[in-house]
FIKOLZA-1660 file (N, C-alpha, C; in steps of 0.1 Angstrom, whole numbers, plus 5000, padded with zeros to 4 digits):
% residues 101
   i   px   py   pz ch aa at
   1 5009 4988 5000  A  M  N
   1 5000 5000 5000  A  M CA
   1 5009 5012 5000  A  M  C
   2 5005 5023 4992  A  T  N
   2 5013 5035 4991  A  T CA
   2 5009 5045 5001  A  T  C
   3 5018 5054 5005  A  D  N
   3 5015 5065 5015  A  D CA
   3 5009 5076 5007  A  D  C
   4 4996 5079 5010  A  T  N
   4 4989 5090 5003  A  T CA
   4 4988 5102 5011  A  T  C
   5 4994 5103 5023  A  T  N
   5 4993 5115 5031  A  T CA
   5 5001 5126 5026  A  T  C
   6 5012 5124 5019  A  K  N
   6 5020 5135 5014  A  K CA
   6 5015 5138 4999  A  K  C
   7 5019 5149 4994  A  S  N
   7 5015 5153 4981  A  S CA
   7 5021 5144 4970  A  S  C
   8 5014 5143 4960  A  D  N
   8 5019 5134 4948  A  D CA
   8 5027 5143 4939  A  D  C
   9 5040 5141 4938  A  T  N
   9 5049 5149 4930  A  T CA
   9 5048 5146 4916  A  T  C
  10 5041 5135 4912  A  S  N
  10 5040 5131 4898  A  S CA
  10 5029 5139 4891  A  S  C
  11 5021 5146 4898  A  R  N
  11 5010 5154 4892  A  R CA
  11 5015 5169 4891  A  R  C
  12 5011 5176 4881  A  P  N
  12 5015 5190 4880  A  P CA
  12 5008 5198 4891  A  P  C
  13 5015 5208 4896  A  D  N
  13 5009 5217 4906  A  D CA
  13 4997 5225 4900  A  D  C
  14 4986 5226 4907  A  K  N
  14 4975 5234 4903  A  K CA
  14 4976 5248 4908  A  K  C
  15 4985 5250 4917  A  G  N
  15 4987 5264 4923  A  G CA
  15 5000 5265 4930  A  G  C
  16 5002 5277 4936  A  T  N
  16 5014 5279 4943  A  T CA
  16 5011 5288 4955  A  T  C
  17 5019 5288 4965  A  V  N
  17 5016 5296 4977  A  V CA
  17 5029 5305 4979  A  V  C
  18 5026 5318 4982  A  V  N
  18 5037 5327 4985  A  V CA
  18 5035 5331 5000  A  V  C
  19 5045 5328 5008  A  M  N
  19 5044 5331 5022  A  M CA
  19 5052 5343 5025  A  M  C
  20 5047 5352 5033  A  N  N
  20 5054 5364 5038  A  N CA
  20 5059 5361 5052  A  N  C
  21 5071 5356 5054  A  S  N
  21 5076 5352 5067  A  S CA
  21 5076 5362 5078  A  S  C
  22 5077 5375 5074  A  E  N
  22 5077 5386 5084  A  E CA
  22 5063 5389 5089  A  E  C
  23 5052 5385 5082  A  E  N
  23 5039 5387 5086  A  E CA
  23 5033 5375 5094  A  E  C
  24 5039 5364 5093  A  C  N
  24 5035 5351 5099  A  C CA
  24 5038 5352 5114  A  C  C
  25 5028 5348 5122  A  K  N
  25 5029 5347 5137  A  K CA
  25 5031 5333 5142  A  K  C
  26 5032 5323 5132  A  G  N
  26 5035 5310 5136  A  G CA
  26 5024 5302 5143  A  G  C
  27 5011 5306 5141  A  C  N
  27 5000 5300 5148  A  C CA
  27 4998 5285 5143  A  C  C
  28 5002 5283 5130  A  G  N
  28 5000 5269 5124  A  G CA
  28 4987 5266 5119  A  G  C
  29 4978 5276 5119  A  L  N
  29 4964 5273 5113  A  L CA
  29 4965 5269 5099  A  L  C
  30 4973 5276 5091  A  C  N
  30 4975 5272 5077  A  C CA
  30 4980 5258 5075  A  C  C
  31 4989 5254 5083  A  V  N
  31 4995 5241 5082  A  V CA
  31 4985 5230 5085  A  V  C
  32 4976 5232 5095  A  V  N
  32 4965 5223 5098  A  V CA
  32 4955 5223 5087  A  V  C
  33 4952 5235 5081  A  A  N
  33 4942 5236 5070  A  A CA
  33 4946 5230 5057  A  A  C
  34 4959 5229 5055  A  C  N
  34 4964 5224 5042  A  C CA
  34 4962 5209 5040  A  C  C
  35 4952 5206 5031  A  T  N
  35 4949 5192 5029  A  T CA
  35 4960 5184 5021  A  T  C
  36 4967 5190 5012  A  P  N
  36 4978 5183 5006  A  P CA
  36 4991 5182 5014  A  P  C
  37 4991 5188 5026  A  E  N
  37 5002 5188 5036  A  E CA
  37 5015 5193 5029  A  E  C
  38 5014 5205 5023  A  V  N
  38 5026 5211 5017  A  V CA
  38 5032 5223 5024  A  V  C
  39 5026 5226 5036  A  L  N
  39 5030 5237 5044  A  L CA
  39 5036 5231 5057  A  L  C
  40 5046 5237 5063  A  H  N
  40 5051 5233 5076  A  H CA
  40 5057 5246 5083  A  H  C
  41 5059 5245 5096  A  L  N
  41 5065 5256 5103  A  L CA
  41 5080 5254 5102  A  L  C
  42 5087 5265 5099  A  S  N
  42 5102 5265 5098  A  S CA
  42 5108 5264 5112  A  S  C
  43 5120 5259 5112  A  E  N
  43 5128 5258 5124  A  E CA
  43 5134 5272 5127  A  E  C
  44 5135 5280 5116  A  K  N
  44 5141 5294 5118  A  K CA
  44 5130 5303 5124  A  K  C
  45 5135 5315 5129  A  L  N
  45 5126 5324 5135  A  L CA
  45 5126 5337 5126  A  L  C
  46 5114 5344 5125  A  N  N
  46 5114 5357 5118  A  N CA
  46 5118 5368 5128  A  N  C
  47 5118 5380 5124  A  R  N
  47 5123 5391 5132  A  R CA
  47 5115 5393 5145  A  R  C
  48 5103 5387 5145  A  Y  N
  48 5094 5388 5157  A  Y CA
  48 5096 5377 5167  A  Y  C
  49 5104 5367 5163  A  G  N
  49 5107 5355 5171  A  G CA
  49 5097 5344 5169  A  G  C
  50 5090 5343 5158  A  Y  N
  50 5080 5333 5155  A  Y CA
  50 5086 5323 5145  A  Y  C
  51 5082 5310 5147  A  H  N
  51 5085 5300 5137  A  H CA
  51 5075 5302 5125  A  H  C
  52 5079 5307 5114  A  F  N
  52 5069 5310 5103  A  F CA
  52 5066 5298 5095  A  F  C
  53 5055 5299 5088  A  A  N
  53 5051 5288 5079  A  A CA
  53 5059 5289 5066  A  A  C
  54 5061 5277 5060  A  V  N
  54 5069 5276 5048  A  V CA
  54 5062 5267 5038  A  V  C
  55 5062 5270 5025  A  Y  N
  55 5057 5262 5015  A  Y CA
  55 5068 5252 5010  A  Y  C
  56 5065 5239 5008  A  D  N
  56 5074 5229 5004  A  D CA
  56 5079 5232 4990  A  D  C
  57 5072 5239 4982  A  G  N
  57 5076 5242 4968  A  G CA
  57 5069 5234 4957  A  G  C
  58 5061 5224 4961  A  H  N
  58 5054 5216 4951  A  H CA
  58 5042 5209 4958  A  H  C
  59 5032 5205 4950  A  G  N
  59 5021 5198 4955  A  G CA
  59 5009 5206 4959  A  G  C
  60 5009 5220 4957  A  C  N
  60 4998 5228 4960  A  C CA
  60 4987 5226 4950  A  C  C
  61 4974 5225 4956  A  T  N
  61 4962 5224 4947  A  T CA
  61 4956 5237 4944  A  T  C
  62 4960 5248 4950  A  G  N
  62 4955 5261 4948  A  G CA
  62 4941 5263 4954  A  G  C
  63 4938 5255 4964  A  C  N
  63 4924 5255 4970  A  C CA
  63 4922 5268 4978  A  C  C
  64 4933 5273 4984  A  G  N
  64 4932 5285 4992  A  G CA
  64 4927 5283 5007  A  G  C
  65 4926 5271 5011  A  L  N
  65 4922 5269 5025  A  L CA
  65 4932 5275 5035  A  L  C
  66 4945 5275 5032  A  C  N
  66 4955 5281 5041  A  C CA
  66 4953 5296 5041  A  C  C
  67 4949 5302 5030  A  F  N
  67 4947 5317 5030  A  F CA
  67 4935 5320 5039  A  F  C
  68 4924 5313 5038  A  Y  N
  68 4912 5316 5046  A  Y CA
  68 4914 5312 5061  A  Y  C
  69 4923 5303 5064  A  A  N
  69 4925 5299 5078  A  A CA
  69 4935 5309 5085  A  A  C
  70 4943 5316 5077  A  C  N
  70 4953 5325 5083  A  C CA
  70 4946 5338 5089  A  C  C
  71 4949 5341 5101  A  P  N
  71 4943 5353 5107  A  P CA
  71 4951 5366 5104  A  P  C
  72 4963 5364 5098  A  E  N
  72 4972 5375 5096  A  E CA
  72 4970 5380 5081  A  E  C
  73 4965 5392 5079  A  P  N
  73 4963 5397 5065  A  P CA
  73 4977 5399 5059  A  P  C
  74 4979 5395 5047  A  G  N
  74 4991 5397 5040  A  G CA
  74 5002 5386 5042  A  G  C
  75 4999 5376 5050  A  A  N
  75 5009 5366 5053  A  A CA
  75 5009 5355 5042  A  A  C
  76 4998 5352 5036  A  I  N
  76 4997 5342 5026  A  I CA
  76 4990 5347 5013  A  I  C
  77 4996 5343 5002  A  A  N
  77 4989 5346 4989  A  A CA
  77 4989 5332 4981  A  A  C
  78 4977 5329 4976  A  V  N
  78 4976 5316 4968  A  V CA
  78 4973 5320 4954  A  V  C
  79 4981 5314 4945  A  Y  N
  79 4979 5316 4930  A  Y CA
  79 4975 5303 4924  A  Y  C
  80 4964 5303 4917  A  R  N
  80 4959 5291 4910  A  R CA
  80 4964 5292 4896  A  R  C
  81 4970 5281 4891  A  R  N
  81 4975 5280 4878  A  R CA
  81 4963 5276 4868  A  R  C
  82 4963 5282 4857  A  I  N
  82 4953 5280 4846  A  I CA
  82 4960 5271 4835  A  I  C
  83 4955 5260 4832  A  P  N
  83 4961 5252 4822  A  P CA
  83 4961 5259 4808  A  P  C
  84 4972 5257 4801  A  A  N
  84 4974 5264 4788  A  A CA
  84 4962 5262 4779  A  A  C
  85 4956 5251 4778  A  S  N
  85 4944 5249 4769  A  S CA
  85 4932 5258 4774  A  S  C
  86 4930 5259 4787  A  R  N
  86 4919 5267 4792  A  R CA
  86 4923 5282 4790  A  R  C
  87 4935 5286 4791  A  L  N
  87 4940 5299 4790  A  L CA
  87 4938 5304 4775  A  L  C
  88 4940 5295 4766  A  A  N
  88 4938 5299 4752  A  A CA
  88 4924 5301 4749  A  A  C
  89 4915 5293 4754  A  T  N
  89 4901 5294 4752  A  T CA
  89 4896 5307 4758  A  T  C
  90 4901 5310 4770  A  T  N
  90 4897 5323 4778  A  T CA
  90 4901 5335 4770  A  T  C
  91 4913 5334 4764  A  T  N
  91 4919 5345 4756  A  T CA
  91 4911 5347 4744  A  T  C
  92 4907 5337 4737  A  Q  N
  92 4899 5337 4725  A  Q CA
  92 4885 5343 4728  A  Q  C
  93 4879 5339 4739  A  N  N
  93 4866 5344 4743  A  N CA
  93 4867 5359 4746  A  N  C
  94 4877 5363 4753  A  A  N
  94 4879 5378 4756  A  A CA
  94 4881 5386 4744  A  A  C
  95 4888 5381 4734  A  A  N
  95 4891 5388 4721  A  A CA
  95 4877 5389 4713  A  A  C
  96 4869 5379 4714  A  A  N
  96 4857 5379 4707  A  A CA
  96 4847 5389 4713  A  A  C
  97 4847 5390 4726  A  E  N
  97 4839 5400 4733  A  E CA
  97 4843 5414 4730  A  E  C
  98 4856 5416 4729  A  L  N
  98 4861 5430 4726  A  L CA
  98 4858 5434 4712  A  L  C
  99 4858 5424 4703  A  A  N
  99 4855 5427 4689  A  A CA
  99 4840 5430 4687  A  A  C
 100 4832 5424 4696  A  A  N
 100 4817 5426 4695  A  A CA
 100 4813 5440 4700  A  A  C
 101 4822 5446 4707  A  V  N
 101 4818 5459 4713  A  V CA
 101 4820 5470 4704  A  V  C
% end
């Protein structure tokens, strides 16, 4: 049986997380909320003396649960990746709407 508790690195990331270590207060709510378990608290301290949250660098689903769990505004930003095929369709639709105006 395989271990499914950690993120599957064979799948492409659907998103990415940008952490602001100086805004993080080390509460760990984002770590608990992260279902793919790609966040952890650093062993290092920020300038306020907190163990800040860190993104592992892969495995993000872009769900944003960490963002909504975080009580500190500006500590977490989640960016969802748009597949190239969907991006091309979106761009074509936008161009068609502009041409119709």
